[in-house]
Each structure stands twice: as structure tokens, then as C-alpha cells.
MARMAR-779307 format. One record per residue (C-alpha): residue number from 1; y, z, x. Coordinates in steps of 0.25 Angstrom, whole numbers, m for minus. Last residue first. Layout:
REM MARMAR-779307
{resi->NUM; yy->Y; zz->Z; xx->X}
...
REM end
This chain:
REM MARMAR-779307
{resi->223; yy->160; zz->103; xx->75}
{resi->222; yy->155; zz->90; xx->68}
{resi->221; yy->141; zz->91; xx->73}
{resi->220; yy->139; zz->104; xx->65}
{resi->219; yy->142; zz->97; xx->52}
{resi->218; yy->129; zz->101; xx->46}
{resi->217; yy->131; zz->115; xx->50}
{resi->216; yy->143; zz->117; xx->41}
{resi->215; yy->157; zz->118; xx->47}
{resi->214; yy->167; zz->128; xx->51}
{resi->213; yy->177; zz->123; xx->61}
{resi->212; yy->187; zz->131; xx->68}
{resi->211; yy->199; zz->126; xx->77}
{resi->210; yy->209; zz->136; xx->83}
{resi->209; yy->215; zz->147; xx->75}
{resi->208; yy->216; zz->157; xx->87}
{resi->207; yy->201; zz->158; xx->87}
{resi->206; yy->200; zz->172; xx->82}
{resi->205; yy->210; zz->171; xx->70}
{resi->204; yy->203; zz->157; xx->67}
{resi->203; yy->190; zz->164; xx->66}
{resi->202; yy->195; zz->173; xx->55}
{resi->201; yy->201; zz->161; xx->47}
{resi->200; yy->188; zz->154; xx->48}
{resi->199; yy->180; zz->165; xx->42}
{resi->198; yy->191; zz->167; xx->32}
{resi->197; yy->190; zz->153; xx->28}
{resi->196; yy->175; zz->153; xx->27}
{resi->195; yy->175; zz->164; xx->17}
{resi->194; yy->160; zz->168; xx->17}
{resi->193; yy->152; zz->166; xx->4}
{resi->192; yy->139; zz->169; xx->12}
{resi->191; yy->141; zz->173; xx->26}
{resi->190; yy->142; zz->162; xx->36}
{resi->189; yy->132; zz->157; xx->45}
{resi->188; yy->138; zz->152; xx->58}
{resi->187; yy->134; zz->142; xx->69}
{resi->186; yy->145; zz->143; xx->79}
{resi->185; yy->153; zz->133; xx->88}
{resi->184; yy->163; zz->137; xx->98}
{resi->183; yy->174; zz->128; xx->103}
{resi->182; yy->180; zz->135; xx->115}
{resi->181; yy->195; zz->132; xx->120}
{resi->180; yy->203; zz->130; xx->133}
{resi->179; yy->192; zz->122; xx->139}
{resi->178; yy->199; zz->109; xx->139}
{resi->177; yy->201; zz->110; xx->124}
{resi->176; yy->186; zz->113; xx->122}
{resi->175; yy->175; zz->122; xx->127}
{resi->174; yy->162; zz->123; xx->119}
{resi->173; yy->154; zz->134; xx->114}
{resi->172; yy->142; zz->132; xx->106}
{resi->171; yy->133; zz->137; xx->94}
{resi->170; yy->138; zz->151; xx->93}
{resi->169; yy->130; zz->157; xx->82}
{resi->168; yy->134; zz->165; xx->69}
{resi->167; yy->126; zz->172; xx->58}
{resi->166; yy->130; zz->179; xx->46}
{resi->165; yy->144; zz->175; xx->46}
{resi->164; yy->158; zz->179; xx->41}
{resi->163; yy->160; zz->194; xx->46}
{resi->162; yy->151; zz->193; xx->58}
{resi->161; yy->156; zz->180; xx->62}
{resi->160; yy->170; zz->185; xx->62}
{resi->159; yy->167; zz->197; xx->71}
{resi->158; yy->159; zz->188; xx->80}
{resi->157; yy->170; zz->178; xx->82}
{resi->156; yy->175; zz->182; xx->96}
{resi->155; yy->161; zz->186; xx->101}
{resi->154; yy->157; zz->175; xx->111}
{resi->153; yy->170; zz->167; xx->110}
{resi->152; yy->179; zz->174; xx->120}
{resi->151; yy->193; zz->168; xx->117}
{resi->150; yy->200; zz->164; xx->130}
{resi->149; yy->195; zz->149; xx->128}
{resi->148; yy->202; zz->148; xx->114}
{resi->147; yy->193; zz->146; xx->102}
{resi->146; yy->188; zz->134; xx->94}
{resi->145; yy->178; zz->138; xx->83}
{resi->144; yy->167; zz->129; xx->77}
{resi->143; yy->158; zz->135; xx->66}
{resi->142; yy->146; zz->129; xx->61}
{resi->141; yy->141; zz->134; xx->47}
{resi->140; yy->129; zz->141; xx->41}
{resi->139; yy->133; zz->146; xx->27}
{resi->138; yy->128; zz->133; xx->20}
{resi->137; yy->114; zz->134; xx->26}
{resi->136; yy->109; zz->120; xx->27}
{resi->135; yy->101; zz->113; xx->16}
{resi->134; yy->87; zz->109; xx->20}
{resi->133; yy->80; zz->113; xx->8}
{resi->132; yy->92; zz->112; xx->m1}
{resi->131; yy->87; zz->100; xx->m10}
{resi->130; yy->94; zz->87; xx->m12}
{resi->129; yy->95; zz->82; xx->2}
{resi->128; yy->81; zz->85; xx->5}
{resi->127; yy->77; zz->78; xx->m8}
{resi->126; yy->85; zz->66; xx->m5}
{resi->125; yy->80; zz->64; xx->9}
{resi->124; yy->65; zz->66; xx->4}
{resi->123; yy->67; zz->56; xx->m7}
{resi->122; yy->73; zz->46; xx->3}
{resi->121; yy->62; zz->47; xx->12}
{resi->120; yy->51; zz->46; xx->1}
{resi->119; yy->57; zz->34; xx->m5}
{resi->118; yy->59; zz->27; xx->9}
{resi->117; yy->45; zz->31; xx->14}
{resi->116; yy->39; zz->24; xx->1}
{resi->115; yy->48; zz->12; xx->2}
{resi->114; yy->44; zz->10; xx->17}
{resi->113; yy->29; zz->12; xx->14}
{resi->112; yy->31; zz->2; xx->3}
{resi->111; yy->38; zz->m8; xx->13}
{resi->110; yy->28; zz->m7; xx->24}
{resi->109; yy->32; zz->m20; xx->30}
{resi->108; yy->34; zz->m16; xx->45}
{resi->107; yy->49; zz->m18; xx->43}
{resi->106; yy->49; zz->m10; xx->30}
{resi->105; yy->43; zz->2; xx->39}
{resi->104; yy->53; zz->0; xx->50}
{resi->103; yy->65; zz->m1; xx->40}
{resi->102; yy->60; zz->12; xx->33}
{resi->101; yy->60; zz->19; xx->46}
{resi->100; yy->73; zz->14; xx->51}
{resi->99; yy->79; zz->18; xx->37}
{resi->98; yy->74; zz->32; xx->39}
{resi->97; yy->78; zz->33; xx->53}
{resi->96; yy->93; zz->30; xx->49}
{resi->95; yy->92; zz->40; xx->37}
{resi->94; yy->87; zz->51; xx->47}
{resi->93; yy->98; zz->48; xx->57}
{resi->92; yy->108; zz->49; xx->46}
{resi->91; yy->102; zz->62; xx->41}
{resi->90; yy->103; zz->68; xx->55}
{resi->89; yy->118; zz->64; xx->56}
{resi->88; yy->122; zz->52; xx->64}
{resi->87; yy->125; zz->48; xx->78}
{resi->86; yy->133; zz->35; xx->79}
{resi->85; yy->124; zz->24; xx->83}
{resi->84; yy->125; zz->16; xx->96}
{resi->83; yy->114; zz->25; xx->103}
{resi->82; yy->104; zz->22; xx->91}
{resi->81; yy->107; zz->7; xx->91}
{resi->80; yy->103; zz->6; xx->105}
{resi->79; yy->90; zz->13; xx->102}
{resi->78; yy->87; zz->4; xx->90}
{resi->77; yy->88; zz->m7; xx->100}
{resi->76; yy->78; zz->m1; xx->109}
{resi->75; yy->68; zz->1; xx->98}
{resi->74; yy->70; zz->m14; xx->94}
{resi->73; yy->66; zz->m18; xx->108}
{resi->72; yy->54; zz->m10; xx->108}
{resi->71; yy->49; zz->m16; xx->95}
{resi->70; yy->52; zz->m30; xx->100}
{resi->69; yy->42; zz->m27; xx->111}
{resi->68; yy->32; zz->m22; xx->102}
{resi->67; yy->32; zz->m34; xx->92}
{resi->66; yy->26; zz->m29; xx->79}
{resi->65; yy->35; zz->m37; xx->70}
{resi->64; yy->48; zz->m34; xx->77}
{resi->63; yy->55; zz->m43; xx->67}
{resi->62; yy->50; zz->m35; xx->55}
{resi->61; yy->53; zz->m22; xx->62}
{resi->60; yy->68; zz->m27; xx->65}
{resi->59; yy->69; zz->m31; xx->50}
{resi->58; yy->64; zz->m18; xx->45}
{resi->57; yy->74; zz->m10; xx->54}
{resi->56; yy->86; zz->m19; xx->49}
{resi->55; yy->82; zz->m18; xx->35}
{resi->54; yy->79; zz->m3; xx->36}
{resi->53; yy->93; zz->m1; xx->42}
{resi->52; yy->101; zz->m8; xx->31}
{resi->51; yy->102; zz->3; xx->21}
{resi->50; yy->104; zz->14; xx->31}
{resi->49; yy->115; zz->7; xx->38}
{resi->48; yy->122; zz->4; xx->25}
{resi->47; yy->121; zz->19; xx->22}
{resi->46; yy->127; zz->22; xx->36}
{resi->45; yy->139; zz->13; xx->33}
{resi->44; yy->142; zz->19; xx->19}
{resi->43; yy->143; zz->33; xx->24}
{resi->42; yy->134; zz->45; xx->22}
{resi->41; yy->132; zz->59; xx->19}
{resi->40; yy->118; zz->62; xx->15}
{resi->39; yy->108; zz->62; xx->3}
{resi->38; yy->114; zz->52; xx->m7}
{resi->37; yy->118; zz->42; xx->4}
{resi->36; yy->106; zz->44; xx->12}
{resi->35; yy->97; zz->41; xx->0}
{resi->34; yy->105; zz->28; xx->m3}
{resi->33; yy->103; zz->23; xx->12}
{resi->32; yy->88; zz->26; xx->11}
{resi->31; yy->87; zz->18; xx->m2}
{resi->30; yy->96; zz->7; xx->4}
{resi->29; yy->87; zz->6; xx->16}
{resi->28; yy->75; zz->5; xx->7}
{resi->27; yy->81; zz->m7; xx->m1}
{resi->26; yy->85; zz->m14; xx->12}
{resi->25; yy->71; zz->m12; xx->19}
{resi->24; yy->64; zz->m16; xx->6}
{resi->23; yy->72; zz->m29; xx->6}
{resi->22; yy->70; zz->m32; xx->20}
{resi->21; yy->55; zz->m29; xx->20}
{resi->20; yy->53; zz->m38; xx->8}
{resi->19; yy->61; zz->m49; xx->14}
{resi->18; yy->52; zz->m48; xx->27}
{resi->17; yy->40; zz->m49; xx->18}
{resi->16; yy->45; zz->m61; xx->11}
{resi->15; yy->48; zz->m68; xx->24}
{resi->14; yy->34; zz->m66; xx->29}
{resi->13; yy->32; zz->m60; xx->43}
{resi->12; yy->31; zz->m67; xx->56}
{resi->11; yy->26; zz->m63; xx->70}
{resi->10; yy->14; zz->m56; xx->64}
{resi->9; yy->11; zz->m42; xx->60}
{resi->8; yy->2; zz->m42; xx->48}
{resi->7; yy->2; zz->m41; xx->33}
{resi->6; yy->17; zz->m37; xx->33}
{resi->5; yy->19; zz->m30; xx->19}
{resi->4; yy->15; zz->m17; xx->27}
{resi->3; yy->5; zz->m8; xx->20}
{resi->2; yy->9; zz->3; xx->11}
{resi->1; yy->0; zz->0; xx->0}
REM end
């Protein structure tokens, strides 16, 4: 039932089979793109990429058609594309890998298998996004504080952390502004129903009203 539509690996394939693979790749790519649209943050260009990627991968696999040397060359080409791409989120990387997998399967002619994997994969992504199984702790935050170099950062905020948080960890310390300041990054777990403005105001008194950023864990890379 899940066999390839290509009866054997030859130097040529039937044009009808090729068109069927192309059509299936396009439809499954659109389905994956729509799933990503409703489960993640997105932009139009990325959705277009997802919708088109299975078609491109499928075409490459059809053209390779079992040739080992060509397969190695294609693998190298994908490596160049990877290093010329802007780093994305884990969900974006997953979506790209999903589309490449479906393109690979359709390119080998396993259309029913590709359809099955796409439906199951999209359903899993939707359910994971819908339910709270992997939701982050809404009280866990990342805190970035800039302080002058003459301020001892080791215990300077301990009294404030004790008042407003249940747990805090100093993640990193970095010098900035030609070494005249420190950028401190903390992982903190706030008390329930804490007033974040009061928390930040008390920190501002200690750090001389320099920059403070309080953000959620998912945005840690933006600190």
C-alpha cells in the first residue's frame, strides 16, 4: 500500500509519475505551511518557503534517481545553503526539516506514505501547541541588568531578589562600554502575583537607573 509509484530505479521516469509527485509535494507543502501559520509566529516569506521546499527536494531526488555521486554533490549543496541562511527558531528549523523529509519521501515516489506522515506530523504539532503539556513557567523570567563597574554585583541585589522572587541564578556576567559597566543576566522565578513595576523600580535604585530588561524565557536570545 505504501510502495513507491516508481516500479524500478531507472535513468528515466514516466512524466505522469513526475507530475503526480510534484502535485503531491505542493499540496503537502501547503498543508505544512498552514499548520506552521496556526501554531507559530510566522512571516509570509517563510510560509512561502515551507510551501515550496517539498517540491524542490522532491525534484532533486527524482533527478538524482539513485546515483550515489550525485547524491553526495546534492548533500554538499545543502551544506552551502545552511551556512548562508539566517539562524531561525527551533520551530522554524523543525518546519524546514519536516518539509525536506516530505520532499524526500515524495521524490522517492512514496506518495501515500508522505501523505500519512504529513497528516500525523501536522496533527502532532497542532496538539502540542493546543495543550499546555510543554508550556513554559509564566513566572520564570530572564533579567538583564546593567551596573557600573564600581558596584559589587555578587550580592548587591540579594535583598530585592529575596523580596520579589522564589529563586534566582546569575547566568552570565559581561563587561560593556569599554569595561566601565557590567551586563548581568539572571534567571529568576517571580513570586505569584508580584508587581513587576515595583520589582524593576527597586532594581533601578540599586543600579543607578541604568538599563534593565525583564523578559520571558522564550525571548532569552533577544537579551
